mmCIF entry with sequence, helices, sheets and N, C-alpha, C, O atoms, coordinates in Angstrom:
data_MODEL
# 
_entry.id   MODEL 
# 
_entity.id                         1 
_entity.type                       polymer 
_entity.pdbx_number_of_molecules   1 
# 
_entity_poly.entity_id                      1 
_entity_poly.type                           'polypeptide(L)' 
_entity_poly.nstd_linkage                   no 
_entity_poly.nstd_monomer                   no 
_entity_poly.pdbx_seq_one_letter_code       MSFVIVRFIGMGTGNKGLYITGGVCLVAGMALKQLGGVRGAQKRLGQ 
_entity_poly.pdbx_seq_one_letter_code_can   MSFVIVRFIGMGTGNKGLYITGGVCLVAGMALKQLGGVRGAQKRLGQ 
_entity_poly.pdbx_strand_id                 A 
# 
loop_
_entity_poly_seq.entity_id 
_entity_poly_seq.num 
_entity_poly_seq.mon_id 
_entity_poly_seq.hetero 
1 1  MET n 
1 2  SER n 
1 3  PHE n 
1 4  VAL n 
1 5  ILE n 
1 6  VAL n 
1 7  ARG n 
1 8  PHE n 
1 9  ILE n 
1 10 GLY n 
1 11 MET n 
1 12 GLY n 
1 13 THR n 
1 14 GLY n 
1 15 ASN n 
1 16 LYS n 
1 17 GLY n 
1 18 LEU n 
1 19 TYR n 
1 20 ILE n 
1 21 THR n 
1 22 GLY n 
1 23 GLY n 
1 24 VAL n 
1 25 CYS n 
1 26 LEU n 
1 27 VAL n 
1 28 ALA n 
1 29 GLY n 
1 30 MET n 
1 31 ALA n 
1 32 LEU n 
1 33 LYS n 
1 34 GLN n 
1 35 LEU n 
1 36 GLY n 
1 37 GLY n 
1 38 VAL n 
1 39 ARG n 
1 40 GLY n 
1 41 ALA n 
1 42 GLN n 
1 43 LYS n 
1 44 ARG n 
1 45 LEU n 
1 46 GLY n 
1 47 GLN n 
# 
_struct_asym.id          A 
_struct_asym.entity_id   1 
# 
loop_
_struct_conf.conf_type_id 
_struct_conf.id 
_struct_conf.pdbx_PDB_helix_id 
_struct_conf.beg_label_comp_id 
_struct_conf.beg_label_asym_id 
_struct_conf.beg_label_seq_id 
_struct_conf.pdbx_beg_PDB_ins_code 
_struct_conf.end_label_comp_id 
_struct_conf.end_label_asym_id 
_struct_conf.end_label_seq_id 
_struct_conf.pdbx_end_PDB_ins_code 
_struct_conf.beg_auth_comp_id 
_struct_conf.beg_auth_asym_id 
_struct_conf.beg_auth_seq_id 
_struct_conf.end_auth_comp_id 
_struct_conf.end_auth_asym_id 
_struct_conf.end_auth_seq_id 
_struct_conf.pdbx_PDB_helix_class 
_struct_conf.details 
_struct_conf.pdbx_PDB_helix_length 
HELX_P HELX_P1 AA1 SER A 2  ? THR A 13 ? SER A 2  THR A 13 1 ? 12 
HELX_P HELX_P2 AA2 LYS A 16 ? GLY A 46 ? LYS A 16 GLY A 46 1 ? 31 
# 
_struct_conf_type.id          HELX_P 
_struct_conf_type.criteria    ? 
_struct_conf_type.reference   ? 
# 
loop_
_atom_site.group_PDB 
_atom_site.id 
_atom_site.type_symbol 
_atom_site.label_atom_id 
_atom_site.label_alt_id 
_atom_site.label_comp_id 
_atom_site.label_asym_id 
_atom_site.label_entity_id 
_atom_site.label_seq_id 
_atom_site.pdbx_PDB_ins_code 
_atom_site.Cartn_x 
_atom_site.Cartn_y 
_atom_site.Cartn_z 
_atom_site.occupancy 
_atom_site.B_iso_or_equiv 
_atom_site.pdbx_formal_charge 
_atom_site.auth_seq_id 
_atom_site.auth_comp_id 
_atom_site.auth_asym_id 
_atom_site.auth_atom_id 
_atom_site.pdbx_PDB_model_num 
ATOM 1   N N  . MET A 1 1  ? -11.460 -2.671  -5.387 1.00 0.00 ? 1  MET A N  1 
ATOM 2   C CA . MET A 1 1  ? -11.371 -3.959  -4.709 1.00 0.00 ? 1  MET A CA 1 
ATOM 3   C C  . MET A 1 1  ? -10.221 -4.782  -5.265 1.00 0.00 ? 1  MET A C  1 
ATOM 4   O O  . MET A 1 1  ? -9.516  -5.459  -4.517 1.00 0.00 ? 1  MET A O  1 
ATOM 5   N N  . SER A 1 2  ? -10.034 -4.725  -6.567 1.00 0.00 ? 2  SER A N  1 
ATOM 6   C CA . SER A 1 2  ? -8.955  -5.522  -7.172 1.00 0.00 ? 2  SER A CA 1 
ATOM 7   C C  . SER A 1 2  ? -7.582  -5.023  -6.722 1.00 0.00 ? 2  SER A C  1 
ATOM 8   O O  . SER A 1 2  ? -6.635  -5.806  -6.649 1.00 0.00 ? 2  SER A O  1 
ATOM 9   N N  . PHE A 1 3  ? -7.464  -3.727  -6.421 1.00 0.00 ? 3  PHE A N  1 
ATOM 10  C CA . PHE A 1 3  ? -6.179  -3.203  -5.957 1.00 0.00 ? 3  PHE A CA 1 
ATOM 11  C C  . PHE A 1 3  ? -5.835  -3.736  -4.569 1.00 0.00 ? 3  PHE A C  1 
ATOM 12  O O  . PHE A 1 3  ? -4.664  -3.921  -4.238 1.00 0.00 ? 3  PHE A O  1 
ATOM 13  N N  . VAL A 1 4  ? -6.860  -3.978  -3.767 1.00 0.00 ? 4  VAL A N  1 
ATOM 14  C CA . VAL A 1 4  ? -6.636  -4.554  -2.443 1.00 0.00 ? 4  VAL A CA 1 
ATOM 15  C C  . VAL A 1 4  ? -6.090  -5.970  -2.597 1.00 0.00 ? 4  VAL A C  1 
ATOM 16  O O  . VAL A 1 4  ? -5.190  -6.380  -1.864 1.00 0.00 ? 4  VAL A O  1 
ATOM 17  N N  . ILE A 1 5  ? -6.638  -6.712  -3.553 1.00 0.00 ? 5  ILE A N  1 
ATOM 18  C CA . ILE A 1 5  ? -6.173  -8.084  -3.800 1.00 0.00 ? 5  ILE A CA 1 
ATOM 19  C C  . ILE A 1 5  ? -4.719  -8.067  -4.270 1.00 0.00 ? 5  ILE A C  1 
ATOM 20  O O  . ILE A 1 5  ? -3.913  -8.879  -3.817 1.00 0.00 ? 5  ILE A O  1 
ATOM 21  N N  . VAL A 1 6  ? -4.381  -7.149  -5.171 1.00 0.00 ? 6  VAL A N  1 
ATOM 22  C CA . VAL A 1 6  ? -2.997  -7.025  -5.650 1.00 0.00 ? 6  VAL A CA 1 
ATOM 23  C C  . VAL A 1 6  ? -2.070  -6.703  -4.486 1.00 0.00 ? 6  VAL A C  1 
ATOM 24  O O  . VAL A 1 6  ? -0.961  -7.230  -4.401 1.00 0.00 ? 6  VAL A O  1 
ATOM 25  N N  . ARG A 1 7  ? -2.528  -5.844  -3.598 1.00 0.00 ? 7  ARG A N  1 
ATOM 26  C CA . ARG A 1 7  ? -1.706  -5.450  -2.443 1.00 0.00 ? 7  ARG A CA 1 
ATOM 27  C C  . ARG A 1 7  ? -1.466  -6.641  -1.523 1.00 0.00 ? 7  ARG A C  1 
ATOM 28  O O  . ARG A 1 7  ? -0.347  -6.846  -1.055 1.00 0.00 ? 7  ARG A O  1 
ATOM 29  N N  . PHE A 1 8  ? -2.508  -7.429  -1.261 1.00 0.00 ? 8  PHE A N  1 
ATOM 30  C CA . PHE A 1 8  ? -2.348  -8.589  -0.382 1.00 0.00 ? 8  PHE A CA 1 
ATOM 31  C C  . PHE A 1 8  ? -1.483  -9.666  -1.024 1.00 0.00 ? 8  PHE A C  1 
ATOM 32  O O  . PHE A 1 8  ? -0.730  -10.346 -0.325 1.00 0.00 ? 8  PHE A O  1 
ATOM 33  N N  . ILE A 1 9  ? -1.576  -9.835  -2.339 1.00 0.00 ? 9  ILE A N  1 
ATOM 34  C CA . ILE A 1 9  ? -0.705  -10.794 -3.020 1.00 0.00 ? 9  ILE A CA 1 
ATOM 35  C C  . ILE A 1 9  ? 0.744   -10.348 -2.888 1.00 0.00 ? 9  ILE A C  1 
ATOM 36  O O  . ILE A 1 9  ? 1.625   -11.167 -2.629 1.00 0.00 ? 9  ILE A O  1 
ATOM 37  N N  . GLY A 1 10 ? 0.994   -9.057  -3.065 1.00 0.00 ? 10 GLY A N  1 
ATOM 38  C CA . GLY A 1 10 ? 2.350   -8.529  -2.906 1.00 0.00 ? 10 GLY A CA 1 
ATOM 39  C C  . GLY A 1 10 ? 2.863   -8.704  -1.495 1.00 0.00 ? 10 GLY A C  1 
ATOM 40  O O  . GLY A 1 10 ? 4.041   -8.999  -1.295 1.00 0.00 ? 10 GLY A O  1 
ATOM 41  N N  . MET A 1 11 ? 1.984   -8.524  -0.503 1.00 0.00 ? 11 MET A N  1 
ATOM 42  C CA . MET A 1 11 ? 2.399   -8.689  0.881  1.00 0.00 ? 11 MET A CA 1 
ATOM 43  C C  . MET A 1 11 ? 2.703   -10.165 1.172  1.00 0.00 ? 11 MET A C  1 
ATOM 44  O O  . MET A 1 11 ? 3.680   -10.481 1.851  1.00 0.00 ? 11 MET A O  1 
ATOM 45  N N  . GLY A 1 12 ? 1.862   -11.058 0.655  1.00 0.00 ? 12 GLY A N  1 
ATOM 46  C CA . GLY A 1 12 ? 2.033   -12.484 0.922  1.00 0.00 ? 12 GLY A CA 1 
ATOM 47  C C  . GLY A 1 12 ? 3.270   -13.071 0.272  1.00 0.00 ? 12 GLY A C  1 
ATOM 48  O O  . GLY A 1 12 ? 3.925   -13.938 0.851  1.00 0.00 ? 12 GLY A O  1 
ATOM 49  N N  . THR A 1 13 ? 3.596   -12.606 -0.927 1.00 0.00 ? 13 THR A N  1 
ATOM 50  C CA . THR A 1 13 ? 4.746   -13.143 -1.647 1.00 0.00 ? 13 THR A CA 1 
ATOM 51  C C  . THR A 1 13 ? 6.034   -12.395 -1.325 1.00 0.00 ? 13 THR A C  1 
ATOM 52  O O  . THR A 1 13 ? 7.115   -12.831 -1.721 1.00 0.00 ? 13 THR A O  1 
ATOM 53  N N  . GLY A 1 14 ? 5.936   -11.287 -0.620 1.00 0.00 ? 14 GLY A N  1 
ATOM 54  C CA . GLY A 1 14 ? 7.115   -10.495 -0.301 1.00 0.00 ? 14 GLY A CA 1 
ATOM 55  C C  . GLY A 1 14 ? 7.558   -9.608  -1.456 1.00 0.00 ? 14 GLY A C  1 
ATOM 56  O O  . GLY A 1 14 ? 8.670   -9.080  -1.447 1.00 0.00 ? 14 GLY A O  1 
ATOM 57  N N  . ASN A 1 15 ? 6.693   -9.443  -2.447 1.00 0.00 ? 15 ASN A N  1 
ATOM 58  C CA . ASN A 1 15 ? 7.011   -8.599  -3.604 1.00 0.00 ? 15 ASN A CA 1 
ATOM 59  C C  . ASN A 1 15 ? 6.643   -7.153  -3.259 1.00 0.00 ? 15 ASN A C  1 
ATOM 60  O O  . ASN A 1 15 ? 5.466   -6.792  -3.242 1.00 0.00 ? 15 ASN A O  1 
ATOM 61  N N  . LYS A 1 16 ? 7.649   -6.339  -2.988 1.00 0.00 ? 16 LYS A N  1 
ATOM 62  C CA . LYS A 1 16 ? 7.386   -4.962  -2.569 1.00 0.00 ? 16 LYS A CA 1 
ATOM 63  C C  . LYS A 1 16 ? 6.819   -4.117  -3.701 1.00 0.00 ? 16 LYS A C  1 
ATOM 64  O O  . LYS A 1 16 ? 6.082   -3.164  -3.448 1.00 0.00 ? 16 LYS A O  1 
ATOM 65  N N  . GLY A 1 17 ? 7.149   -4.449  -4.939 1.00 0.00 ? 17 GLY A N  1 
ATOM 66  C CA . GLY A 1 17 ? 6.604   -3.693  -6.074 1.00 0.00 ? 17 GLY A CA 1 
ATOM 67  C C  . GLY A 1 17 ? 5.097   -3.813  -6.153 1.00 0.00 ? 17 GLY A C  1 
ATOM 68  O O  . GLY A 1 17 ? 4.397   -2.814  -6.317 1.00 0.00 ? 17 GLY A O  1 
ATOM 69  N N  . LEU A 1 18 ? 4.591   -5.040  -6.035 1.00 0.00 ? 18 LEU A N  1 
ATOM 70  C CA . LEU A 1 18 ? 3.137   -5.247  -6.056 1.00 0.00 ? 18 LEU A CA 1 
ATOM 71  C C  . LEU A 1 18 ? 2.478   -4.578  -4.855 1.00 0.00 ? 18 LEU A C  1 
ATOM 72  O O  . LEU A 1 18 ? 1.416   -3.969  -4.979 1.00 0.00 ? 18 LEU A O  1 
ATOM 73  N N  . TYR A 1 19 ? 3.110   -4.694  -3.706 1.00 0.00 ? 19 TYR A N  1 
ATOM 74  C CA . TYR A 1 19 ? 2.549   -4.125  -2.477 1.00 0.00 ? 19 TYR A CA 1 
ATOM 75  C C  . TYR A 1 19 ? 2.421   -2.608  -2.595 1.00 0.00 ? 19 TYR A C  1 
ATOM 76  O O  . TYR A 1 19 ? 1.379   -2.039  -2.270 1.00 0.00 ? 19 TYR A O  1 
ATOM 77  N N  . ILE A 1 20 ? 3.477   -1.964  -3.057 1.00 0.00 ? 20 ILE A N  1 
ATOM 78  C CA . ILE A 1 20 ? 3.465   -0.500  -3.183 1.00 0.00 ? 20 ILE A CA 1 
ATOM 79  C C  . ILE A 1 20 ? 2.495   -0.057  -4.273 1.00 0.00 ? 20 ILE A C  1 
ATOM 80  O O  . ILE A 1 20 ? 1.755   0.910   -4.090 1.00 0.00 ? 20 ILE A O  1 
ATOM 81  N N  . THR A 1 21 ? 2.496   -0.766  -5.417 1.00 0.00 ? 21 THR A N  1 
ATOM 82  C CA . THR A 1 21 ? 1.586   -0.412  -6.514 1.00 0.00 ? 21 THR A CA 1 
ATOM 83  C C  . THR A 1 21 ? 0.133   -0.537  -6.076 1.00 0.00 ? 21 THR A C  1 
ATOM 84  O O  . THR A 1 21 ? -0.682  0.346   -6.346 1.00 0.00 ? 21 THR A O  1 
ATOM 85  N N  . GLY A 1 22 ? -0.188  -1.634  -5.401 1.00 0.00 ? 22 GLY A N  1 
ATOM 86  C CA . GLY A 1 22 ? -1.554  -1.814  -4.922 1.00 0.00 ? 22 GLY A CA 1 
ATOM 87  C C  . GLY A 1 22 ? -1.961  -0.740  -3.930 1.00 0.00 ? 22 GLY A C  1 
ATOM 88  O O  . GLY A 1 22 ? -3.090  -0.250  -3.972 1.00 0.00 ? 22 GLY A O  1 
ATOM 89  N N  . GLY A 1 23 ? -1.057  -0.370  -3.041 1.00 0.00 ? 23 GLY A N  1 
ATOM 90  C CA . GLY A 1 23 ? -1.359  0.667   -2.057 1.00 0.00 ? 23 GLY A CA 1 
ATOM 91  C C  . GLY A 1 23 ? -1.581  2.029   -2.692 1.00 0.00 ? 23 GLY A C  1 
ATOM 92  O O  . GLY A 1 23 ? -2.509  2.749   -2.324 1.00 0.00 ? 23 GLY A O  1 
ATOM 93  N N  . VAL A 1 24 ? -0.734  2.378   -3.640 1.00 0.00 ? 24 VAL A N  1 
ATOM 94  C CA . VAL A 1 24 ? -0.860  3.679   -4.308 1.00 0.00 ? 24 VAL A CA 1 
ATOM 95  C C  . VAL A 1 24 ? -2.160  3.744   -5.109 1.00 0.00 ? 24 VAL A C  1 
ATOM 96  O O  . VAL A 1 24 ? -2.866  4.752   -5.075 1.00 0.00 ? 24 VAL A O  1 
ATOM 97  N N  . CYS A 1 25 ? -2.471  2.669   -5.828 1.00 0.00 ? 25 CYS A N  1 
ATOM 98  C CA . CYS A 1 25 ? -3.709  2.641   -6.616 1.00 0.00 ? 25 CYS A CA 1 
ATOM 99  C C  . CYS A 1 25 ? -4.933  2.681   -5.711 1.00 0.00 ? 25 CYS A C  1 
ATOM 100 O O  . CYS A 1 25 ? -5.940  3.306   -6.045 1.00 0.00 ? 25 CYS A O  1 
ATOM 101 N N  . LEU A 1 26 ? -4.844  2.017   -4.573 1.00 0.00 ? 26 LEU A N  1 
ATOM 102 C CA . LEU A 1 26 ? -5.959  2.019   -3.628 1.00 0.00 ? 26 LEU A CA 1 
ATOM 103 C C  . LEU A 1 26 ? -6.210  3.429   -3.101 1.00 0.00 ? 26 LEU A C  1 
ATOM 104 O O  . LEU A 1 26 ? -7.355  3.878   -3.042 1.00 0.00 ? 26 LEU A O  1 
ATOM 105 N N  . VAL A 1 27 ? -5.152  4.121   -2.721 1.00 0.00 ? 27 VAL A N  1 
ATOM 106 C CA . VAL A 1 27 ? -5.301  5.494   -2.209 1.00 0.00 ? 27 VAL A CA 1 
ATOM 107 C C  . VAL A 1 27 ? -5.845  6.410   -3.301 1.00 0.00 ? 27 VAL A C  1 
ATOM 108 O O  . VAL A 1 27 ? -6.712  7.243   -3.037 1.00 0.00 ? 27 VAL A O  1 
ATOM 109 N N  . ALA A 1 28 ? -5.339  6.262   -4.530 1.00 0.00 ? 28 ALA A N  1 
ATOM 110 C CA . ALA A 1 28 ? -5.819  7.100   -5.633 1.00 0.00 ? 28 ALA A CA 1 
ATOM 111 C C  . ALA A 1 28 ? -7.298  6.830   -5.917 1.00 0.00 ? 28 ALA A C  1 
ATOM 112 O O  . ALA A 1 28 ? -8.069  7.760   -6.152 1.00 0.00 ? 28 ALA A O  1 
ATOM 113 N N  . GLY A 1 29 ? -7.684  5.564   -5.895 1.00 0.00 ? 29 GLY A N  1 
ATOM 114 C CA . GLY A 1 29 ? -9.085  5.218   -6.127 1.00 0.00 ? 29 GLY A CA 1 
ATOM 115 C C  . GLY A 1 29 ? -10.005 5.780   -5.057 1.00 0.00 ? 29 GLY A C  1 
ATOM 116 O O  . GLY A 1 29 ? -11.093 6.271   -5.359 1.00 0.00 ? 29 GLY A O  1 
ATOM 117 N N  . MET A 1 30 ? -9.567  5.707   -3.806 1.00 0.00 ? 30 MET A N  1 
ATOM 118 C CA . MET A 1 30 ? -10.382 6.252   -2.718 1.00 0.00 ? 30 MET A CA 1 
ATOM 119 C C  . MET A 1 30 ? -10.497 7.765   -2.837 1.00 0.00 ? 30 MET A C  1 
ATOM 120 O O  . MET A 1 30 ? -11.559 8.328   -2.571 1.00 0.00 ? 30 MET A O  1 
ATOM 121 N N  . ALA A 1 31 ? -9.421  8.426   -3.231 1.00 0.00 ? 31 ALA A N  1 
ATOM 122 C CA . ALA A 1 31 ? -9.464  9.883   -3.392 1.00 0.00 ? 31 ALA A CA 1 
ATOM 123 C C  . ALA A 1 31 ? -10.423 10.276  -4.511 1.00 0.00 ? 31 ALA A C  1 
ATOM 124 O O  . ALA A 1 31 ? -11.196 11.224  -4.367 1.00 0.00 ? 31 ALA A O  1 
ATOM 125 N N  . LEU A 1 32 ? -10.372 9.543   -5.636 1.00 0.00 ? 32 LEU A N  1 
ATOM 126 C CA . LEU A 1 32 ? -11.279 9.848   -6.741 1.00 0.00 ? 32 LEU A CA 1 
ATOM 127 C C  . LEU A 1 32 ? -12.731 9.596   -6.351 1.00 0.00 ? 32 LEU A C  1 
ATOM 128 O O  . LEU A 1 32 ? -13.627 10.333  -6.761 1.00 0.00 ? 32 LEU A O  1 
ATOM 129 N N  . LYS A 1 33 ? -12.956 8.561   -5.566 1.00 0.00 ? 33 LYS A N  1 
ATOM 130 C CA . LYS A 1 33 ? -14.316 8.268   -5.112 1.00 0.00 ? 33 LYS A CA 1 
ATOM 131 C C  . LYS A 1 33 ? -14.831 9.395   -4.226 1.00 0.00 ? 33 LYS A C  1 
ATOM 132 O O  . LYS A 1 33 ? -15.989 9.798   -4.341 1.00 0.00 ? 33 LYS A O  1 
ATOM 133 N N  . GLN A 1 34 ? -13.972 9.909   -3.336 1.00 0.00 ? 34 GLN A N  1 
ATOM 134 C CA . GLN A 1 34 ? -14.376 11.014  -2.465 1.00 0.00 ? 34 GLN A CA 1 
ATOM 135 C C  . GLN A 1 34 ? -14.649 12.286  -3.268 1.00 0.00 ? 34 GLN A C  1 
ATOM 136 O O  . GLN A 1 34 ? -15.609 13.005  -2.991 1.00 0.00 ? 34 GLN A O  1 
ATOM 137 N N  . LEU A 1 35 ? -13.805 12.558  -4.261 1.00 0.00 ? 35 LEU A N  1 
ATOM 138 C CA . LEU A 1 35 ? -14.012 13.751  -5.081 1.00 0.00 ? 35 LEU A CA 1 
ATOM 139 C C  . LEU A 1 35 ? -15.310 13.644  -5.871 1.00 0.00 ? 35 LEU A C  1 
ATOM 140 O O  . LEU A 1 35 ? -16.030 14.630  -6.025 1.00 0.00 ? 35 LEU A O  1 
ATOM 141 N N  . GLY A 1 36 ? -15.607 12.451  -6.370 1.00 0.00 ? 36 GLY A N  1 
ATOM 142 C CA . GLY A 1 36 ? -16.857 12.246  -7.097 1.00 0.00 ? 36 GLY A CA 1 
ATOM 143 C C  . GLY A 1 36 ? -18.059 12.443  -6.188 1.00 0.00 ? 36 GLY A C  1 
ATOM 144 O O  . GLY A 1 36 ? -19.074 12.995  -6.613 1.00 0.00 ? 36 GLY A O  1 
ATOM 145 N N  . GLY A 1 37 ? -17.954 11.998  -4.943 1.00 0.00 ? 37 GLY A N  1 
ATOM 146 C CA . GLY A 1 37 ? -19.049 12.175  -3.981 1.00 0.00 ? 37 GLY A CA 1 
ATOM 147 C C  . GLY A 1 37 ? -19.264 13.631  -3.651 1.00 0.00 ? 37 GLY A C  1 
ATOM 148 O O  . GLY A 1 37 ? -20.403 14.065  -3.479 1.00 0.00 ? 37 GLY A O  1 
ATOM 149 N N  . VAL A 1 38 ? -18.182 14.402  -3.560 1.00 0.00 ? 38 VAL A N  1 
ATOM 150 C CA . VAL A 1 38 ? -18.300 15.830  -3.256 1.00 0.00 ? 38 VAL A CA 1 
ATOM 151 C C  . VAL A 1 38 ? -18.971 16.550  -4.413 1.00 0.00 ? 38 VAL A C  1 
ATOM 152 O O  . VAL A 1 38 ? -19.831 17.404  -4.199 1.00 0.00 ? 38 VAL A O  1 
ATOM 153 N N  . ARG A 1 39 ? -18.588 16.214  -5.632 1.00 0.00 ? 39 ARG A N  1 
ATOM 154 C CA . ARG A 1 39 ? -19.200 16.856  -6.802 1.00 0.00 ? 39 ARG A CA 1 
ATOM 155 C C  . ARG A 1 39 ? -20.693 16.540  -6.857 1.00 0.00 ? 39 ARG A C  1 
ATOM 156 O O  . ARG A 1 39 ? -21.504 17.421  -7.142 1.00 0.00 ? 39 ARG A O  1 
ATOM 157 N N  . GLY A 1 40 ? -21.052 15.301  -6.588 1.00 0.00 ? 40 GLY A N  1 
ATOM 158 C CA . GLY A 1 40 ? -22.461 14.926  -6.604 1.00 0.00 ? 40 GLY A CA 1 
ATOM 159 C C  . GLY A 1 40 ? -23.249 15.661  -5.540 1.00 0.00 ? 40 GLY A C  1 
ATOM 160 O O  . GLY A 1 40 ? -24.392 16.053  -5.775 1.00 0.00 ? 40 GLY A O  1 
ATOM 161 N N  . ALA A 1 41 ? -22.655 15.853  -4.375 1.00 0.00 ? 41 ALA A N  1 
ATOM 162 C CA . ALA A 1 41 ? -23.333 16.560  -3.289 1.00 0.00 ? 41 ALA A CA 1 
ATOM 163 C C  . ALA A 1 41 ? -23.556 18.021  -3.674 1.00 0.00 ? 41 ALA A C  1 
ATOM 164 O O  . ALA A 1 41 ? -24.600 18.590  -3.355 1.00 0.00 ? 41 ALA A O  1 
ATOM 165 N N  . GLN A 1 42 ? -22.600 18.624  -4.347 1.00 0.00 ? 42 GLN A N  1 
ATOM 166 C CA . GLN A 1 42 ? -22.752 20.016  -4.754 1.00 0.00 ? 42 GLN A CA 1 
ATOM 167 C C  . GLN A 1 42 ? -23.870 20.147  -5.780 1.00 0.00 ? 42 GLN A C  1 
ATOM 168 O O  . GLN A 1 42 ? -24.622 21.122  -5.762 1.00 0.00 ? 42 GLN A O  1 
ATOM 169 N N  . LYS A 1 43 ? -23.983 19.168  -6.674 1.00 0.00 ? 43 LYS A N  1 
ATOM 170 C CA . LYS A 1 43 ? -25.061 19.227  -7.661 1.00 0.00 ? 43 LYS A CA 1 
ATOM 171 C C  . LYS A 1 43 ? -26.424 19.140  -6.980 1.00 0.00 ? 43 LYS A C  1 
ATOM 172 O O  . LYS A 1 43 ? -27.354 19.868  -7.329 1.00 0.00 ? 43 LYS A O  1 
ATOM 173 N N  . ARG A 1 44 ? -26.529 18.238  -6.002 1.00 0.00 ? 44 ARG A N  1 
ATOM 174 C CA . ARG A 1 44 ? -27.815 18.090  -5.311 1.00 0.00 ? 44 ARG A CA 1 
ATOM 175 C C  . ARG A 1 44 ? -28.172 19.358  -4.537 1.00 0.00 ? 44 ARG A C  1 
ATOM 176 O O  . ARG A 1 44 ? -29.337 19.753  -4.486 1.00 0.00 ? 44 ARG A O  1 
ATOM 177 N N  . LEU A 1 45 ? -27.166 19.994  -3.934 1.00 0.00 ? 45 LEU A N  1 
ATOM 178 C CA . LEU A 1 45 ? -27.433 21.213  -3.188 1.00 0.00 ? 45 LEU A CA 1 
ATOM 179 C C  . LEU A 1 45 ? -27.863 22.348  -4.130 1.00 0.00 ? 45 LEU A C  1 
ATOM 180 O O  . LEU A 1 45 ? -28.681 23.191  -3.762 1.00 0.00 ? 45 LEU A O  1 
ATOM 181 N N  . GLY A 1 46 ? -27.308 22.358  -5.336 1.00 0.00 ? 46 GLY A N  1 
ATOM 182 C CA . GLY A 1 46 ? -27.651 23.410  -6.305 1.00 0.00 ? 46 GLY A CA 1 
ATOM 183 C C  . GLY A 1 46 ? -29.015 23.242  -6.900 1.00 0.00 ? 46 GLY A C  1 
ATOM 184 O O  . GLY A 1 46 ? -29.591 24.217  -7.381 1.00 0.00 ? 46 GLY A O  1 
ATOM 185 N N  . GLN A 1 47 ? -29.566 22.040  -6.890 1.00 0.00 ? 47 GLN A N  1 
ATOM 186 C CA . GLN A 1 47 ? -30.881 21.826  -7.480 1.00 0.00 ? 47 GLN A CA 1 
ATOM 187 C C  . GLN A 1 47 ? -31.886 22.336  -6.535 1.00 0.00 ? 47 GLN A C  1 
ATOM 188 O O  . GLN A 1 47 ? -33.084 22.268  -6.811 1.00 0.00 ? 47 GLN A O  1 
# 
């Protein structure tokens, strides 16, 4: 959630560095969340 705020601050101020950093961190966080969900699902299926 905080990365979304950083991204919007970068967009509002015209700071492309903040905008790009927030976007990259947001995508990485979402990917890690999805990978964690997949691992958890595999554990439940194995039990």
